[in-house]
N, C-alpha and C positions, 0 to 999 in steps of 0.2 A: 693237372693243374693244381697248386696248393692252394690251402684255403685262404691265405692272403692274397695271392694273385687273382683268384676268382673273385674276391671282395672288391677289389680295385677295378678289376675288368668289369663288375657290375655297376660300379658308381660312374666310372666311365661312360658305359652304355647308357644309363640315364641321362648322363649330361649332353650326350651326342644325340640322343632320342628326343630330347626337348627343346625345341626351336625357340626363338627370342619370345619372351611373354607377350610384347607388343602385339605380336602375330597370332597368338593364340588365345587372347583375352576374348572370353564370349560374353561374360557377366563383368561389368566393372565393379570395382570394390565398393561395399557398403557396409555401414557400421550397423552392429548389433549391440544390445546387453550392456550398455553402458553404466556404470557404477561411479561412485565417488573416486575410486582408484584403478579401475579397470574398464577394458572395452574388448569386444570381439570385431574382428575385420574378416570378412568375407568375400569371395570371387570365385568366379568360375573360368575354367579354361578348357580348350577343345582336346587338348593333349594332358598328359600327367606330367607335372614339374613340381618343383620345390621353390616356393614362393619366399621373398623376403621382405620385410617391411622396416622401414626407418621410421621412427617416431618421436615425438617430442624433442625433435631437433637434433637428437645424438643418439638415442637407444635404438638397436638392431634387433629384431627376431627373425629367426628362419625356420622353416617348417623341417620336420624329421623325415618325412617320406613324401614322395612324389603322389599326388593327388590331382584330379580335375575340379573337385569341389573344395576349395581351400577355407579352412578356418584357423585364423592365428588369433591368440591373445595378447593384448597389449596390457602390461601390468605396470605397476609402481606410478600411478598418474596422481596428478595434484589434483584435490576437489576443486570445483569451480573454476576451471581453467579450460580455456581453448587449447586443443591438442591438435597439432598437425601432424600428417602422416603422408609417407610415399611409398608407393609400391615399385619395388626394384627388379630390374633384369640385370644382374650383373651391377655396373655401377651406374647403370641408366634408370632413370625415372619414367615409369610407364603410367602411372596415375597417381593422383594425390589429391588429400581433401583435408579438412578441418573439422573437426566435432567438439563438442563442450561437455566436459563431466559435469554433474550435478553439485551445488553446493553441499558442505558437509552438514550444515544445519539449516538456519532459515536463510531467505535469499530469493529473489525474484526468478521467474521461470517464464519463459516464451515458447509455446508450443503449439500445434496445429492438432486438428482432428478431421477426419475424412472417411467416408465410406462408400461402398459399392462403386468400386472404381474400374473394375478389370476387365473392360470392354475393348481397350486398345485402339478407339476411336479419337476424333479430333477433340471432343469434350473433355475425354480424360487428359489427353495432352494438355489442353488449355489450363484445366484445374492443376495439373502437376506444375506447370510454369508458374502459376499464381502462388502455388505452394513454396515453390523454389525461391521465387522473389521473396516472401515473407521472412525466409529463414529462420525456422522453427529449431530450436534445441533438440526437441524430439516430436514424433507424429505418433498420434493413436490412430490406428485403423478399425472401424466397426464392422470390418468382415464383407466378404463377397470380394475378395482380391482378384481373382482369375475367374472370368465367365468362360464358357458356360457350365462346365463341371469340375473346374480347379484342375485341369490335366497338366502334367509336367511340360508338354511340348509348348503351352501357351504362357508359361511363366515370363520367357523372354521377352516377348512382344506386348504382353499385357500387364506386366509388373516391373521387371527389372529395367527395361530400356526406358518406360516414360518416368519412372520414379529415379534414374540415375542421378540425376542434379539434386534431388533431396536426400537420398540415401546414402550418398556419398559423405555427406556432412551431418547428418542427424539419423538416430536410429527411428526405425518404424516398429511399433508394438500392436501387432493386429491381433484380432480375435477370428474363430472361424464363422465364416458366413455359411448359408444353407447350400450354396453353390460350390464352396471350397472342399466339402466334404463329400461331394459326389463320386469323384474318382479316387479310388484306392483308400477310402475314409480319410480324406486330406493327407495322404503321403506327401505330395509333392510341397504342400504347405509347410510341412514340418521338416522338409530337406531346405526349404528356402531360408528359415528364419532361425535364429539362435537366441531363445527366449528365457526368461530368468525363472528356472523352474525348480530351483533350489528348496523353495519352501513347500510347494505343491507337488513335488515330484512328478510334475509332467509339463510340456509346454502347451497343452490343450487349454488349460487355465491357470494363471499366475498374478503375481503382484509385484510392483517396483516402487520404489520411493525416488521422489525427486524434491528435493529440498522439503518445503513445508507441506507437500502433498503426498498421498498414497493413492495408487491407481490400481485397480482390481479388475483383471480381464476374466471374463467370464465366457464358458462355451455354451450358449443357449441351442446348439445343435444337438446336444446329447438327447437321445431319446428318453432317458431315465434323468433328465436335468433336475437337480435339487430335490430328487425324492429323499424322503428321510433314509438315512443311513447310508447314502451314497457317499463316495470319497469328495466329489466336488462341493456337497453342502457342508461337510464337515471341515475341509479346508476354509472355505470362505467365511464360516461362522468364526474359526480359530484365527483366521488373518484379520478380520474386521475388529475383533474382539482385543486382540494383541496391539492395535494400530494406535498409536499416539499422534498421527497427522493432524494438523490443523485442517487441512481438506482431506475429504474421502470422496474419491470418483470412482464410481464402477461403470463400465463399459462392455456391451455384448452386442450381439447382431439383432435380437429381435425386440420389438417394443413393448413395455406394459401397458402404454395408452397411445392411441393413434387414430387420426381422423383420415388415414390414407387407405390405399387399396386393399391392404391386406389386414387391416385393424391391428388392436392391442391383443396381448396374449394373455388369457386369464390364469393359465399355468404360471406365469412370471408372477403375477400379482399375488396369487395364493402361497406361493411357496418362497419368494425371495422378499417380497414387501416388508414382512414381519422383522426379517433381518436388518433391512434398511432402517427400519424405524428404531429397533433395538439398539443399534451401534450408531446412529447418526451420519449415515450417507447424505453427504451433500448434493451430488448431481450422478445422474444415471444418464449416459449417451448411449445411442444405437444407431444403426443403419436400418437395412432390410427394405423400407419404404423409400422408394427413389425420390425423396422430396425433402423439404426442410419443415420442421415443426419444432416450436417451442412452447410448452406449457406456461403459462404466465405466472401460476401461482404454485407453490410447493403443494405436494400431495402426500400426506403423512409426513410431512418434514423435508422430503426430498425434491429436487427439481429435476425435471425428465426433458430431454432435448433428441430428437432425431435428426440426423446429418447423414442423408443417404444419396446426395446428389454429386458422388465423385466421378462420375463419368459414364455409368450405364444409363440405358435410356431411361428417360422420366417416366413415371408411372402415376399420373393423376390419380385422386382419390376417387374410388367408386363408392366408399362408404364415409364419405364426408358428414362429420357432426356425430360419428359413433360416441364421441365424448364430448357432446355438446355442453353439457354441464360443466365442463372443465376449460374454460377459454384458453385459446392459444392463438400464436402466429402461425400461419400455414402458408407455403409458397411452393410451387413446382418449378425449381431453378437447378442449375448445375452449380455446386458451391462448395466450399471448405468453411472450416471454423478456424479461426484466429484467436488465440488464448492467451491471456498475460495474467500472471499470478503474482502478488505482491502483498505478502503479508495476509491480512484479513480481507483483502480485496481481490476478486476473480473476475476479468473483464472477458467476455466472450463475444464475437463478432463474426456475423456470417458474410461472407466474401463470395460474389458471384464469379463467374469465369471472364468477365470483363473488368473483373478487379473493383466491382463497385461493393460498397458494404450496403445490405438490405435490411439487417437487424442486428442490434445490439444490446446486451444486458449486462449490468454490474452486479455481480452478487457479494455482499459483505458477511461477515461473522461478527 
């Protein structure tokens, strides 16, 4: 067989071996790493195939090689615009969605925050449905994406399926939770997401910009977290110092302060709080505690908020009032945070699984 005929035969073999995408789609398309001009679309199939995506109504991109873990970059997108896409099998549409790119400069933003979701139970499903109904432009996830140990086999039922209506239309930006790193040091998590690692050099911690806000995702599960001279502390200080965002929001898994079951972490306060104060961090959000808690007053200039009621079992506080000198609103409830940013105004609402708001705060600058 000549080299040419072998190549043609190989291509034909791949085509014949790849059944229709609609029959082999095991994880529906989900959006990742959205910028003002680009985005990543990911999905999975049970057999290797070459995916094709039509987006922005007329552009088409096709994968170069057959795979089961698909990752396609969509480029040339306009800023601050709704972008429709379609996943194709030949000329047939097998999945579709619409996401929004961030504005190039100032502009409104509508996003959500959720944490400790990965149980796969009815409570997680209820929260996921409320999230989808809210229609955020993006979602911050404060960790523990998949219980109990972040195993690969549990991602379909405890992340991809319940979050499919959201992640098809809005990127989810997670941080490592302590349960996510138990299996293979978080390998399944790193395979599941495509996160903005250009500046940090790793997807374990990173930052991204959305309009007037910059969001800094930190890995609080690192045993050497933020010790002097470690890569993460160097990156975070550099990133905070160089940011000119109106709003600086940091999110991680573990709490600085908490009246919940596990309590606040002294290592966070000693190692990170000086950076928050020095560079003007407006808000820190975390999970880990399976409840809701909002500290009413800024602490050293930063607001602190716990949102860990995304679906895992609730864990009422055993050490209530550990921080009794810091007044807070505390509730054991399944919930997510609905957030809207408009110039110098940031509104945060706690929404329970029945869709009722039980707390609201408006931050201004």
